[in-house]
N, C-alpha and C positions, 0 to 999 in steps of 0.2 A: 307394693299397694298394701294398703290398709284391708284388713279384714273387715267384711258386712256383717254388720249387728240390726237387730232390730233396734228403731230407734228407743223401746220404752224398755230395753233390757239393761242389766248391770254392767255388763262388759262394755257396750255402748257407751254410758258413760265415764268410764274410765277410761275408753281410748279415746273418746273425744277431749278430754281433759290433759289427754300428754300431748296429742295434735296444737292444743291452744298453746301448749308450756313450747312447743316446739316452733310455733308460728310465732309466738312471742319474742323468743331469743332471735329468729332472723329478720325482725323488723325492729327492734330496738337501736341494733347497730349503725343500720342507714338512719333512722331518725335521728339518731345522736350526729351522725356524720351531716346532716342536712340541718341541725338545727347549728352546728359550729360554722358552717359554711354560711348561714345566714347571719351569723354574730360577726365573721370577717369581713363579709360584705358591708353591712350597715354602721361599719366602724366601732361600733361599742366604746366609744371615747378613747379611741387609739392615740394617743399622744406619740407622735415621732420622736420627739428627744425631750430628756429630761428637763427641770426646770432652770437649769443655768446652761451655759455654752452658746455656742452661734445659731442653733437650730432650734434654741428655748423658744416657746411662743408657737412652735410651727405643729398647730391641733387638725389633724385631717379632719375631721368633723366639723370645724368652722370653716375650712378652705374648700370643702366638697359643698357647703351650702351657698358658696359665692361661684358663677359659673362666667368667665370671662373670655372664653376662646372661641375659634369659629368650629372647632368641633364638640364645644358643649362641653369641655373639660373643665375644672374650674382653674385657676392660674397663681402663681405666685413670685415673688419680684426674689431674684438670688443675687447675691454679691460675690464675686469671686474678686478680690484685689480691687482697683478701680473699675473693671468693669461689670454690668449689670445684666443679668439676663431674666427675661420673663418667661416662667414655665409651667406647662401643661404639667399637672399632678394626676398621675395614674395609680390608683391603688386598689380597685377590685380586679379580681382574677380578667375580666372582661375588657377591661382599660388597658391592662397591664400586656393582654395576648393581643390587642389591636396596636396598640402602640401609634408608631409614626406611620403603619404600611400604608401604602398606596396614596399617600402624600406626594405632591409633587413638587411641594419648597416648603421651606421653611424659613423664617422670618431671619436677619442676620443676627439678630441679637434672642430669637427664640429657642426653646428649648425644651425637653420632656422631661422632667421629675418622677421615677418609678419608686414607690416606696415598699419596703419588705416590713413585717411587722415584728421579725427578731431579726436580727444580724444573722448571716449565712453565707454559703457558697452562692453564685449566680451563677447563671449561663445564658449568653442572648446571643442573637443571631439576625441576619437584616433580610430574611428569604422575601417577605413580602415590602420591603422597603427601597423606594425608588433614589431615596439621594443618598449621597456620601454623608455619612455622619462619625463623631468622635464621642466614645461615651467614656466617663468617668465613673469608677466604682469607688462610693464615699460610704465611711463609716459612721455609728451614730453621731457623732459629734462634726458631722460634714468634713471633715480631713479626707482627701483625695487619696486614696492609695493606688490605685492604678488608671493608666488614661490607656484605650484602646482606639485605633481607628479601625472602620470598620465601612466595608463595600457594599453598593447595593445589590439587592439579590444574591447574598452571598449565604450558602446555608450551613456555611463550616460553622460552628460552635465559640463563642468567646468563653471561656470559662475562666472566673477570676480565682487569681491566685491566693487570695486570701478569704476564709471563712467569715470574716467580720463585716460583709456589707451589707449597709443597711438601705441605702439609695443607690439609684443608677442615674447617671444625668448624661442625657445625650443633646448633644448640639451637631450644629453644620461641620463636618469636618474641616480641622486647620484652626478652627474657632479658639480652642485652648492653646495653641503654638501663637498664634496670632495676639492673644492678650497675656502671653509670659506666663501661663498656669500650668503648674507641673504638679507630682504627686507629692505630697506634702501641704499642699495648701489648702485652707479653710474655703469651705463654702459657708456664707451667710444668708441666714433669712431676714429679708427686708420686710419690716411692717407696712 
């Protein structure tokens, strides 16, 4: 507990300055974290892939402006070999946390594409998901690194073996197998 000084005394002014310095140091970090979070959520010019390659031109800021799914998420068209998917894009923390939770169905050629700001090791599970899914972990160039089958309402975590995962693509279980898609194949963004 701080000492009690008369408000006009020299000691009170010294203590109040020290208190202000301490309070500012406790406020600076949280404010910085909030600013960083707001920049992340707003997109701040985040471009998912470079200027060349199959995912070139996939600009999150542009995609977010166009909303075309029943859930109000932006959608993109993705091509895998001869097959095409219409994927909802989840890029904010809230959208990623919600994902396909509590949905009772997914269109036969529907999907959800989760984006990460940087390549990293990812962990997914289907605790609140009611439909069986397959998920593909993709690198920044759209190359499928891993494919996993996931069961509804499963709390077991599916950890990526790679730390290069930039995207996660969830589809109806068996879609990849039915279309002959395997690790090493490339996912392309269709304008």
